[in-house]
C-alpha positions as CSV (number, residue, x, y, z in Angstrom):
1,M,0.0,0.0,0.0
2,N,1.3,3.4,-0.8
3,A,0.6,6.8,0.8
4,D,-1.2,8.2,-2.3
5,A,-3.6,5.2,-2.3
6,I,-4.3,5.8,1.4
7,R,-4.9,9.5,0.9
8,T,-7.3,8.7,-2.0
9,L,-9.2,6.2,0.2
10,H,-9.5,8.6,3.0
11,D,-10.5,11.5,0.7
12,Y,-13.3,9.2,-0.6
13,N,-14.3,8.1,2.9
14,Y,-14.6,11.6,4.3
15,A,-16.2,13.1,1.1
16,L,-18.9,10.5,1.5
17,H,-19.3,11.2,5.2
18,R,-19.8,14.9,4.3
19,K,-22.5,13.9,1.8
20,I,-24.2,11.9,4.6
21,W,-24.1,15.0,6.7
22,A,-25.7,16.9,3.9
23,C,-28.5,14.3,3.9
24,I,-28.7,14.6,7.7
25,D,-29.3,18.3,7.3
26,H,-32.8,17.4,5.9
27,I,-33.9,15.7,9.2
28,T,-34.8,17.3,12.5
29,D,-32.8,17.1,15.7
30,A,-35.4,14.8,17.1
31,Q,-35.0,12.4,14.2
32,F,-31.2,12.6,14.5
33,V,-31.4,11.2,18.1
34,E,-34.4,9.0,17.6
35,E,-33.6,5.4,18.8
36,I,-33.6,2.8,16.0
37,D,-33.8,-0.8,16.9
38,Y,-30.7,-1.8,15.0
39,S,-27.0,-1.7,15.4
40,L,-26.0,1.4,17.3
41,G,-29.5,3.0,17.3
42,S,-29.9,6.6,16.3
43,I,-28.1,8.3,13.4
44,R,-26.4,10.4,16.0
45,N,-25.0,7.3,17.7
46,H,-23.6,6.0,14.4
47,M,-22.0,9.3,13.5
48,I,-20.4,9.9,16.9
49,H,-19.3,6.2,17.0
50,V,-17.5,6.5,13.6
51,I,-15.6,9.7,14.3
52,S,-14.8,8.5,17.9
53,V,-13.3,5.3,16.6
54,D,-11.5,7.0,13.8
55,R,-9.9,9.4,16.3
56,R,-8.8,6.5,18.5
57,W,-7.3,4.6,15.5
58,I,-5.3,7.6,14.4
59,M,-4.1,8.3,18.0
60,G,-2.9,4.7,18.1
61,I,-1.0,5.1,14.8
62,R,0.5,8.3,16.2
63,E,1.5,6.4,19.3
64,Q,-0.5,8.8,21.5
65,A,-2.2,7.8,24.7
66,A,-5.7,6.4,24.1
67,V,-8.7,8.6,25.0
68,A,-12.1,7.6,26.0
69,H,-14.8,7.1,23.3
70,L,-16.9,10.1,22.7
71,K,-20.4,9.8,24.3
72,P,-23.3,10.3,21.9
73,A,-25.3,11.9,24.7
74,D,-22.8,14.8,24.9
75,Y,-24.0,15.8,21.4
76,P,-27.7,16.3,21.6
77,T,-28.1,18.2,18.3
78,K,-26.9,17.8,14.7
79,A,-24.9,21.0,15.1
80,A,-23.1,19.8,18.2
81,A,-22.3,16.4,16.6
82,R,-21.2,18.0,13.3
83,A,-18.9,20.4,15.2
84,I,-16.9,17.7,16.9
85,W,-17.0,15.6,13.6
86,D,-15.5,18.5,11.6
87,E,-12.8,19.1,14.2
88,I,-11.6,15.5,14.2
89,E,-12.0,15.0,10.5
90,T,-9.8,18.0,9.8
91,D,-7.1,16.6,12.2
92,I,-7.2,13.1,10.6
93,L,-7.0,14.3,7.0
94,A,-4.2,16.7,7.9
95,Y,-2.3,13.8,9.5
96,I,-2.8,11.5,6.6
97,Q,-1.3,14.0,4.3
98,T,2.0,13.7,6.2
99,L,2.3,10.0,5.8
100,D,4.8,8.4,3.5
101,D,5.1,4.8,2.3
102,A,7.6,3.8,5.0
103,Q,5.3,5.1,7.8
104,L,2.4,3.0,6.4
105,E,4.5,-0.2,6.8
106,R,5.4,0.6,10.4
107,P,3.9,-1.9,12.8
108,V,1.4,-0.4,15.2
109,T,0.7,-2.1,18.6
110,L,-2.7,-1.4,20.1
111,K,-4.8,-2.7,22.9
112,V,-8.2,-3.4,21.6
113,S,-11.0,-4.3,24.0
114,R,-12.2,-7.3,21.9
115,Q,-8.7,-8.9,22.1
116,A,-7.0,-10.3,25.2
117,A,-3.5,-9.5,23.9
118,P,-2.4,-6.3,22.1
119,I,-2.8,-6.4,18.3
120,V,0.0,-5.5,15.9
121,H,-0.8,-4.4,12.3
122,P,1.0,-2.2,9.8
123,A,-0.5,1.3,9.9
124,W,-1.9,0.9,6.3
125,Q,-4.1,-2.0,7.4
126,I,-5.6,0.1,10.2
127,L,-6.1,3.0,7.8
128,V,-7.9,0.7,5.3
129,H,-10.0,-0.6,8.1
130,M,-11.1,2.9,9.0
131,V,-12.5,3.4,5.4
132,N,-14.3,0.0,5.5
133,H,-15.8,0.8,8.9
134,G,-17.0,4.1,7.6
135,T,-18.6,2.5,4.6
136,D,-20.4,0.0,6.9
137,H,-21.9,2.6,9.1
138,R,-22.9,4.8,6.1
139,A,-24.8,1.8,4.8
140,Q,-26.6,1.5,8.1
141,V,-27.4,5.2,8.3
142,L,-28.7,5.5,4.7
143,P,-31.9,3.4,5.2
144,I,-32.7,5.4,8.4
145,L,-32.4,8.6,6.5
146,H,-34.6,7.2,3.8
147,R,-37.2,6.3,6.4
148,F,-37.2,9.9,7.6
149,G,-37.7,11.1,4.1
150,A,-34.2,12.6,3.7
151,P,-32.4,12.3,0.4
152,T,-29.8,9.5,0.1
153,L,-26.9,8.8,-2.1
154,E,-24.7,6.2,-3.9
155,Q,-21.5,5.6,-2.0
156,D,-19.6,3.4,-4.4
157,F,-15.9,4.2,-4.6
158,M,-15.8,4.0,-8.4
159,I,-18.6,6.5,-8.6
160,Y,-16.6,8.8,-6.4
161,L,-13.6,8.4,-8.6
162,W,-15.6,9.0,-11.8
163,A,-16.8,12.3,-10.4
164,R,-13.4,13.6,-9.4
């Protein structure tokens, strides 16, 4: 994996997240926090989860001390959630711009709650996982948005590339 490929994948990932936020703009704050009986529940919970996990992965790659997960309840409105999202997204994308091919191959050791022992992966695998994780949660949010009458979108990587 090379740094340009990682940057392209993350540009795609966050461009599509921003499109999801544009869809979220069409729902009310009450709909944003409405509990859904699937996966993480509300759209708010999904969005806060994704950016919280992305922040933790990046901190691990940077070898920074882990921070607690963001708590969805701390973000009761779309505006509050979007503000923390934008702050973290800006930091992540700026960091990814600094990476080179050698840094992507560097092994990263992390303690993950689902694993008894620390995990070790090259940075590029964690960065690819972040994109996959984002796609998974966008796919979960899209039908909820549709149910609320908000516009939805295609999220295929190739469609993103064709539009660039």
